[in-house]
C-alpha positions in Angstrom: 0.0 0.0 0.1 1.4 3.4 -1.0 2.5 5.5 2.0 2.6 9.4 2.3 6.1 10.7 1.9 6.4 13.8 3.9 8.1 12.1 6.8 11.5 10.9 5.9 11.9 7.1 5.1 15.2 5.5 6.3 16.7 2.1 6.5 18.0 0.3 9.5 21.6 1.4 9.0 20.5 5.1 8.6 18.3 5.0 11.7 20.9 3.4 13.9 23.4 6.0 12.9 20.9 8.9 13.4 19.9 7.6 16.9 23.4 7.3 17.9 24.4 10.8 16.9 21.2 12.7 17.4 20.1 13.0 21.1 16.4 13.3 20.4 14.7 11.4 17.6 11.1 10.4 16.8 10.6 7.2 14.7 7.4 5.7 13.3 7.8 2.0 12.7 5.3 0.8 10.1 4.3 -2.1 7.9 2.2 -2.4 4.7 -1.0 -2.8 6.6 -4.0 -0.4 6.3 -3.7 0.4 10.0 0.0 1.8 9.4 -1.1 3.7 6.4 -4.0 5.4 8.3 -1.9 6.1 11.2 0.9 7.7 9.0 -1.7 9.9 7.4 -2.5 11.4 10.8 1.1 11.9 11.6 1.6 13.7 8.2 -1.2 16.1 9.2 0.9 17.2 12.3 4.1 17.4 10.3 4.1 21.0 10.0 3.5 21.4 13.8 6.4 19.0 14.7 8.6 21.1 12.3 8.0 24.2 14.4 9.6 22.4 17.3 12.4 21.1 15.3 11.5 17.6 16.0 13.4 15.0 13.9 10.8 12.7 12.6 11.7 9.5 10.7 9.7 6.4 9.5 11.0 2.9 8.9 9.5 -0.4 7.6 11.8 -3.0 9.2 10.2 -5.7 11.4 13.6 -7.2 12.4 14.7 -3.8 13.8 11.5 -3.4 15.6 11.9 -6.7 17.2 15.4 -5.8 18.2 14.0 -2.8 20.1 11.3 -5.2 21.7 8.6 -2.9 20.3 5.1 -4.2 21.3 3.4 -3.8 18.2 3.5 -2.5 14.6 2.8 0.2 13.8 4.4 2.0 16.6 5.5 5.6 17.5 8.9 5.8 19.4 10.8 8.7 20.8 14.5 7.9 21.2 16.1 10.0 24.1 19.9 9.5 24.0 19.3 6.1 22.3 16.7 5.0 24.8 13.4 4.2 23.2 10.1 5.6 24.8 7.0 4.1 23.2 3.9 6.0 22.5 0.9 4.1 24.2 -1.9 6.3 23.1 -4.4 6.3 20.1 -2.5 6.3 16.9 -5.4 8.1 15.1 -5.6 10.9 17.7 -3.6 13.8 16.2 -3.8 16.0 19.2 -2.7 13.4 21.6 0.3 12.4 19.4 1.3 16.0 19.0 1.1 16.7 22.8 3.1 13.5 23.4 5.9 14.6 21.1 6.0 18.1 22.4 6.2 16.9 25.9 9.0 14.6 25.1 10.9 17.2 23.2 10.4 19.9 26.0 11.4 17.6 28.8 14.4 16.0 27.0 16.9 18.7 27.8 18.6 18.1 31.1 19.8 21.6 31.3 18.1 23.7 34.1 17.0 26.3 31.4 13.4 27.4 30.8 12.6 26.8 27.2 11.5 29.8 25.2 8.6 29.6 22.8 7.7 31.8 19.8 4.4 32.8 18.6 3.9 29.6 16.4 5.1 27.2 19.0 2.9 28.9 21.7 -0.3 28.7 19.6 0.2 25.1 18.9 0.9 24.2 22.6 -2.1 26.2 23.8 -4.3 24.3 21.4 -2.8 20.8 21.9 -1.1 20.6 25.5 -3.6 19.8 28.3 -1.4 21.3 31.0 0.8 24.2 29.9 2.4 26.9 32.1 4.0 30.0 30.6 6.2 32.7 32.2 5.8 36.1 30.4 8.7 38.4 31.1 10.6 41.4 30.0 14.1 43.0 30.5 13.5 44.3 34.0 15.7 43.1 36.9 12.6 41.6 38.6 11.8 39.6 35.5 15.3 38.3 35.3 15.3 37.4 39.0 12.0 35.6 38.8 13.2 33.7 35.8 15.9 32.1 37.9 13.1 31.0 40.3 11.1 29.6 37.5 14.0 27.5 36.3 14.1 25.9 39.8 10.8 24.3 39.3 11.1 23.2 35.7 12.0 19.7 36.6 9.1 19.6 39.1 6.7 20.7 36.2 8.1 17.8 34.1 7.3 15.4 36.9 3.8 16.8 37.2 3.3 16.3 33.3 3.2 20.1 32.8 4.9 21.7 29.9 6.7 24.9 31.1 8.0 27.6 28.7 9.0 31.3 28.8 7.9 34.1 26.5 9.9 37.4 26.2 7.7 39.1 23.6 5.3 41.9 24.7 3.4 41.8 21.5 2.8 38.1 21.9 2.0 38.4 25.6 -0.6 41.0 24.6 -2.5 38.4 22.5 -3.0 36.5 25.8 -4.1 39.7 27.5 -0.9 40.0 29.5 0.4 43.5 30.0 2.2 43.3 33.2 5.6 41.6 33.7 6.5 39.2 34.9 3.2 37.1 34.7 2.8 33.4 35.3 -0.1 31.8 33.4 -1.4 28.3 33.5 -3.5 26.8 30.6 -5.5 23.7 31.4 -7.3 22.4 28.2 -6.9 25.9 26.7 -8.5 27.7 29.7 -6.1 30.2 31.3 -5.4 30.9 35.0 -3.2 33.7 36.2 -1.1 33.1 39.3 -1.7 36.0 41.8 0.7 34.9 44.6 4.3 35.8 45.2 6.6 34.6 42.3 9.6 34.5 44.6 8.2 31.5 46.4 8.5 28.4 44.2 6.8 26.0 46.8 3.7 28.1 46.6 3.7 28.0 42.9 4.0 24.3 42.9 1.2 24.0 45.3 -1.0 26.2 43.1 -0.2 24.0 40.1 -1.1 20.9 42.1 -4.4 22.6 43.1 -5.2 23.2 39.4 -4.4 19.7 38.3 -6.4 18.1 41.0 -9.4 20.4 41.5 -12.7 19.1 40.3 -14.2 22.6 39.7 -15.7 23.4 36.3 -13.3 25.9 34.9 -14.3 29.6 35.2 -13.6 31.8 32.0 -13.6 35.4 31.1 -15.8 37.0 28.6 -13.0 37.1 26.1 -12.1 33.4 26.5 -15.9 32.5 26.3 -16.3 34.4 23.0 -13.2 32.6 21.6 -14.4 29.1 22.6 -17.9 29.8 21.2 -16.5 30.7 17.8 -13.9 27.8 17.7 -15.5 24.9 19.6 -18.1 22.5 17.8 -19.6 21.8 21.3 -19.4 24.0 24.4 -21.4 23.8 27.5 -21.5 27.0 29.7 -23.3 27.5 33.1 -24.1 31.2 33.8 -24.2 31.7 37.5 -24.0 34.2 40.4 -21.3 34.2 42.9 -22.5 33.5 46.5 -25.9 32.6 45.2 -27.4 29.5 46.9 -29.2 28.3 43.9 -26.1 28.7 41.7 -23.9 26.9 44.3 -26.3 24.0 44.4 -26.5 23.7 40.7 -22.7 23.9 40.5 -22.4 21.0 42.9 -24.5 18.9 40.8 -22.9 19.9 37.4 -19.4 19.1 38.8 -20.7 15.4 38.8 -21.1 15.4 34.9 -18.0 17.4 34.0 -16.1 14.3 33.2 -19.0 12.7 31.3 -19.0 15.7 28.9 -15.3 15.7 28.5 -15.6 12.0 27.3 -18.0 13.0 24.6 -16.0 16.0 23.5 -18.0 18.7 25.1 -15.9 21.5 26.9 -17.7 22.7 30.1 -17.0 26.2 31.5 -18.8 28.6 33.9 -19.1 32.4 33.8 -20.2 34.9 36.4 -21.3 37.8 34.3 -24.9 39.2 34.1 -24.1 41.4 31.1 -22.6 38.7 29.1 -25.4 36.4 29.9 -27.9 39.1 28.8 -26.4 38.9 25.4 -27.8 35.4 25.2 -31.3 36.3 26.6 -30.4 35.0 30.0 -32.0 36.6 33.0 -32.4 33.8 35.5 -29.5 32.1 37.3 -28.2 29.5 37.1 -28.7 28.8 33.5 -27.0 26.2 31.2 -26.5 26.7 27.6 -25.0 24.4 25.1 -23.4 26.0 22.0 -23.4 23.9 18.9 -21.1 25.4 16.2 -21.7 28.8 18.0 -25.5 28.4 18.1 -27.0 28.6 21.7 -29.3 25.9 23.0 -30.8 26.6 26.5 -31.2 23.7 28.9 -34.8 24.0 30.3 -34.7 21.1 32.8 -33.9 21.2 36.6 -30.6 20.8 38.3 -31.7 18.2 40.8 -29.4 15.4 39.6 -26.6 14.9 37.1 -28.3 12.2 35.4 -31.3 14.5 34.7 -29.0 17.2 33.2 -27.2 14.7 31.0 -30.6 13.3 29.8 -31.7 16.9 28.8 -28.5 17.6 27.0 
């Protein structure tokens, strides 16, 4: 079966030489099956994104070499880190998952205690594809430089928490993420930003903040700008409009937290917003209210919030 040819095809001798000389290499082991052909098509779709991160990407059809590396199956995606193979265990047809895996391996591969810098193209790709991403926005001031030293002390901790951590020293790029004060630390969880408002000189407190974000069960709260972006870019988006310190809203949020993971599993992002003016733009005058946007078109949930099962049934 004919294979796409964007990713460089090599033989065993070439691959061994490259793996021995290049510290970080990504290799797709394939055969002539339909499964391999389909998987490679998905990899070709993310080839431009991998180029943005200077990821060395190769492919090889060699069952004997695959056996030498004790690969569990063919097709198989492998990241070689100083000749040691790391096997991708996820879905070979999930482009976002593969791209995130490659970015994480590339970003965590360097042992130097230096925070990686990201340009505009790289940052856009990471925000869209990396589930847990932290960004340090800084400038040329002494304070920014001092805090950068602090950030570099927690880089390895972020790797161990499965968080990609990068630095951005570009005011114009920072402005695109509504950052106009420096330094600023921002965390993106599934494209939803949170800004750290504690003391940047205290790395332990930053790590505790990250841990809370990763383990917290709360539906993510967004700003008006982020909501507008998601409505225009997401095929499906569930939004609960609520009022802070309102007993009815708090009771409904407790119920809705129960179905957050269920909506994630079917590809529906779930967020919340506390803003009466923004709610009024969608004709919402009572709180709490749940709206599901399908390709930007709002659909108001008209059931009760007594049980999570009832809400799921109504959606």
